[in-house]
N, C-alpha and C positions, 0 to 999 in steps of 0.2 A: 530434574524434567526439561525434554526438547520446547523452548518458541513454536509455537502452535503458529508463527507468519517466519520470510526467514529473515536471518537476524539484523540484515541490510536494513529492509522497511523499519526494522524496528528504531534501529541503527539514527537511521537517520530522524526516524517519528519528536527523538529526546532530542537529540541539536535544535532541532530546529523551535522546539519547543524551548528550547534555552538562548535560542536567540530570540525569541519572543517574535519570532517568521509563521504565524497564524495562518493563514490564509495555507500558505506552500506547506502547513505541516496537517491542514482540512484538505488537501491535498493528496498529505498520503495516508491517510489516514480511509482514502479512498480509494485508492491502491490494497487492501491494507486486508479491507474488508469487499475487494474484486477478490481475489487473490483466494481468499476462504469464504467463497460465493456460497459459500450455507449463510449468509450474510441476506445475500438478493434473491434466495429461491427457495428455500426450507420452505416457505411458507405457502408460495405454488405449485406451487409439487404435491403438495395434498393435498390441495384446488383440485389441481390435476387426475389425480387419482378419488379424488366423489363424486367429480361427473365424467369417467372411467365406468367404475359402480352404478350412475343410473344412467350408463346407457348413453350420451348424452355424451354423440362422439366429432359434431361438429363442431357444437362449443368450445370440445378440449382441445378440439386443432385449434379456435384460433386463440387460443387462449396459451399455446404450445408455439404457435404465431409469434404473437404479443409479447409471451419473453425471451423471445429471441429478441425483438427486437429492442427491450428493455436491456437484454445485455449485449446490445451492439451500439445500442446510444451509452452505454456509460461504458465499454474499452474508448469504442472515438471520443472522447467527450477526457476519456484521461488524456490519450496517445496528444487529442492534440495543446492539452494544457505543457507536456511535454516537450512537442516541438514549442512552440511559443516561449518559451522560459527559455529553450536553448537557443533558440536565434538573435533573443534577449542577449542574454550572454555573450554571446560572437560580437559584438559589438562591432568592434569598425573592420573586420574579421570577416569581413560581408563584402570580399572580390566578386568583380563582374564572374568569374568560374562556378564560383561560390552556388552564387543568388543563385545559378540557371539549377544548381542541383537542389537549394532547398523548396525552386518552383517544380519540381516537378515529384517532387518529397509528399509534398503540397497542393497537386496533384490525384496521387494514387489514395494519399488520407481522405479525403473529400469521398474519391467512391471506395474507402473502410478497404481499401484495395494496400492488407497489414504487409503483407511478402515482397509483394513488388515495389514498398515504400523501406520495406529494411534490408530490399538486396545497391538502392537506390539509395542509401543511406550510405554504406558498406564502401559507397564507392568514394561518399563524401567524407569518409573520416578517409581516404588516404589521402588526395589533397589535403586536410590536417593534418596528417604525419607527415606531409611535405610537406607544410609552412609551422612545424612545430608549437602547431596549437595545441601546448596538453594541456590545458584547464573544458579548452573547448570537447577534450574527444574525451575530457568524461563524461559531459550532461549524452553528446552525441552514443557514446558504452551503455550510456542509461536508458535510453532513450530507445533501439535495437529492442534492450533486452523486455521492453512493457511490450516491445512489437509482436514479440517473437517468442515470448515464454506460454510453453508447452500448459502451459496451468490456467494461465486464461484463455489458451485458445479451445481450452474442454470441456468451460460453458456452451462453447456455441455447439459443437460436434456430437454434446447429451443432449440436447433437445434433436435435434436434425436427427438422432441417430433415431429417440421416440419420436418424432413425427413421421417416415420411414415406417419402424412397427403398427402402430396409429394406420397410413394410410393402407396400407396389408392385415390390417385385423388382427394382425398378432399379438392379442390379449396375454396370453401365456407369457411371450419373450417382454414384452411392457410392466408386466409387474413383477417379473426379475428386476429388469431395469431400474423399475424404483423402485427395489426393496438396494441394490449394487447403491442410488446418489443419495438412498435415505445412508444406508453405511460410510460412504463416501461421509458425506456433509456435515455427523454426527462431533457435536461440541462439548467434550467431555465438563460438566464442573469442575474444573482449571481453567482452563480456554474461560471460560464464561469470563469467572473474576478475572483476569489477566489483561482480556481484553473490558472489564468495563472498568477495571485501572485505565489504560492508556481513554478512555472517551473518558474520565474525571478530570487526566492530569492533564486535558486541552482545559476541558471549563475552570480550575481555578490559574492554571498558569493566566486564562485569557479574562475574568471578570477574577479583579481584587479582597472581593469576599462572600468567595463560595466557603460555610462552615466546616463542606464537608470533605476541606482536601483541607484543613486552617496552616496545615506540616511547610505549606512550599510559599505559600505567603511570608514565613521566614528562612528558609533556604538559602544560605547565603554563597551561592554553588562558586566562586573562589577560594574556599576554605576546603578544599581538598580532601583532610585528618578526620571533619568532619563526615563529608558524604561517603566515605570508605569503612567513615565507624556506620551509617544509616545502613548502610550496603547490606552490612555486616549483619548486622540489627536485625533487619527485613530476611538478611537466609532465616537467620535462627527462625523464625516465625514461617518461611517454608516447609523446614526441616521437622516443628511441631508437629507432632498425628495429632494430634489431641486441638489443632483445626481442622477445619473440612477443607478438602479438593478444593470450592467457591475459595476460600478465605486465601493461602498455601499461592494458589494459581494468581487471588491480587498482590500479595506481597513476592510470588514470586518481577513481577511486574513493575513493581517498586525497587527493586533489587538490582534487573538491568540496568532502570533512566540511571540511580545511583552509578554505579558500572560509568556504562557512559559519560556525566557529569565531571565522574571523576577525571576525562581523562579529554578532553576536548575546551579550547582558550574558551574563557570565558571571561576579560579585561574590560569587556569590555561593559556585561554585563554582572551589573553587582550583587542581584541578586535577583531573585524571580520578582518582583517588582519593580524594579527599574524603574528609571526615566526614558529606555533604550527604547524602544517602539518598530515598529515594523519601515516603517516612512523613510528612506533612506537606505534602508538596507539589503546585502548584496542580495539573488538571486542565490544567489547557492551557499555555499559553509566552505567556502575555497581557502578559509585565513586556517581553518581548521587543521592541523597535521593528520590529527583520530578521521576524517574527512572521509564514509565511506565507497573503496570502488566497485565493479562494475567484477571485480573478482572475486568479490565479497557473493556476492550474488551469484553466477556461475556457480563457487562454493554450495548451496543449496541444493 
């Protein structure tokens, strides 16, 4: 079964966990949650529906405004994090012309003008190409993808449409739109199991005594044969129809994790709970030849 989110996001998430970059892993999980925006709005849309049922239209309008502000703030926080990481990784490459572009982008981000920021990032991209800054280009392309991804923009568009329908009292259309959004946000038991595993892995890697995920405490990330063996075992559970969809989704995430870990360089990470820490780690995984690229995003 297909991953419920883009494989590039999941792959990077596993890479960050393996390199014990937990802050970045948490940020990646925020992007995943935003991409699957039922995490954000499923309960809130139901509250909005109840307000309509009670004919509390002013309260419903206020709720839509609150939700839109919530979404904008969440998107802005994600974009801001990506921009700051990109700037840090630029390092000594911040020449005067590049600094000017960065300041312009910053001004657009402050005003939540993401389209304009993406256009300016495109101009900055040409400068980096001219300077052959390959690693910085990778970060910039990811930043642009997050700025312009249609999936993120759809959230505010859906909320704006609901507000317009409410203002014109088109309640039948509102109900149809809510049904469409409910179907769009519906998560299967498989999806729920997959997401539960993602959260569990972060908890397990971050805390050394999570009994629910004791498997990770004994995982040797340098043993490729064992990782392949674990993946085959998890895939057998995925295929086993005796398991419920939740469990099969859970095992699917574990199998995906083993696939990623078996392909990355973990020479500096002897085991899941080795001495390596976030401090001093690079902001990105550039030494990893299997690091996902923007082309992986665009394939989704």
